[in-house]
N, C-alpha and C positions, 0 to 999 in steps of 0.2 A: 653142383658147384661146391667146392671145398671151402671151408671156413679157415681163414688165416688169423693168426694172432697179431694184433696191432701192437706196436711198440709201447711199452709202459704198462700194458695190462697184465695182470697176473695169470699165469697158465699153470697147468698141472706140473710142468717141469720147472717152475720158477724156483729160484734159490730159497725164498722164504718158505714156500709150501713143502719143498723137499726136506729142508732142515726141520721145519715144524713136525712133519710126519715122523721123521726118524727120532727126534727128541721125545715126542709124545709117546710113541710106541715103546721106546726103550725105558723112559722114566716110569710109565705106567706098569710095564712088565717088572722092572726092578722093584718098584714100590709094592706091588701085589705079592711078588715072590718073597721079598724080605718079610712082609707081614705074615705070610703063610708059614715061612720057616720059623719065625719067632713064636707064633701062636700055636701051630700044630706040632712041629717037631721038637721045639725047645720047651713047649708047655707054658710059655709066658702068657698069663691070663690077661694082663693089660699091656698091650704093645704100645699104645699111646698113653701118655700120662693122664691121670684122672685125679680129680679132687674129691674131697669129702662132700657129700650131698650134691654131687654133679651127676646127672644122668649120662650114661656112657653111650650116647648115640654114635659117637665117632668109633666106638668098638663094634656096635651093632651094624653100622652101615659103613664099615671101613673102606670098601671099594669106592663109594661115592666121594669120600673125603680125599682119598689118594688120587682119584681121577681129577678132582677139582684142582689139586696142587699140580698135577702133571700137566693139565691144560694151561694153567696160568704160567707155569715155568716154561713150557714149550713155546707159548705165544711170545712172551717177553724175551726169551733167549733168541728165538729166531728173528724177531724184529730187531733186536740189538745187533746181532751178528751180521745181518744183511744190510744194515744201515751204517754201522760204525764199527770198525775193527782196529782198535788201537794196538800198539805194540809195546813190549817191555812192561814196566811197572804199571802203566796206565791200563793195560789189558787186565792185569790181576785186579786192580782196583775196580774197573768197570764190571768184571765178572762178579765180584763181591756186591757191588751195587745192584746188579740184576737179581742176585739171590735175596738181598734184603727187600727189594721191591716185590719180588715174588712172595716172600713171607708176609709182607703187609697186605697185599691184595688178596692173597689166599686166606689169610686170617679173617679179613673183613667178610669175604664171601662165605667162608666156613661158618661164620657167625649167623649169616642168613640161613644157611643149610641147617644149622643146629636149631634155629627157630622153626623152620618147616618141620623138622623131626619132632620138635616139641608140640607143634600143632597136631601132627598125626597121632601123638600120644594123648590128645584131648585137652591140651592147654591152649585154648583159643582166647586171645584178648578180645575185648569188645571192639566193635568196628571203629569207633572213634580213636581207639588207642593202638590200632595195628601199626600205623606208621611209626609211632613212638616206640612200639615194641621192636620193630625191625631195626630202628636206629640204635636202640639199646643193645641188641644182639651184634650189630656191626661194631659198636664201641667195645663190647665185651670180647669179641673176636680179636680186635686190634690190641686190646690190653692183655689178653691171655694167650694169644696165638704163639708168640715167641717163647713164652714160658712153657707151653705144652710141647713145643718142638725141643726146647732145651732139655726137658725132663723125660722125653720119650726115648729113653735109653734101653737098648742099644740100637734102636731103629735109626736114630739120627747119625750113628756111626756109619751106616750104609748110605743113607740118603744124602747127607751134606757133601762128603767127598765125591760121590757119584755125580751130583748136580754140578759141583765145581769143575770136575774133570771134563764132563761132557760139554759144558758151556765154554770151557777154555779151548779144548782140543778139537771137538767135532766140527765146528765151523771151519777151522783151518784145513781139516781133512777133506771136507766136502767141496772146498774151493779148488782143490787140485784137479 
């Protein structure tokens, strides 16, 4: 007996999953290739911005941070594009809002990822302080994430226009 798809349930061919898959694959590929070009071919030692006295876990584990941003970006953009597709100036404004929300959510989660990398390096808070430590890293991610993106030059010159263009045009192309 063949299984049929009921109305309203997501399927492999659903618009959200198709858009998510294309966005995730393309944003991950562009992020990793841009990082590789800047690091390997151009010899840029710190592709991501870094601060004095800051461990460069985001450089050591760059694929994890790029994957995290690609995952959040793809999820939010696919959800936005399949639920609400404004036209004109509202579309531009809503794409910018999706990018800002992506930055905020990614920064908070990158703070947790940074804390996990810190723990792998041997910096374990005592059990009673672990929740407070994770909260601290989420707040630090929110406070510093946008600054790190701003100063991650020239990586941001590839990432931001790519993210805007794919969020703006790709959903329109896939709906045809």
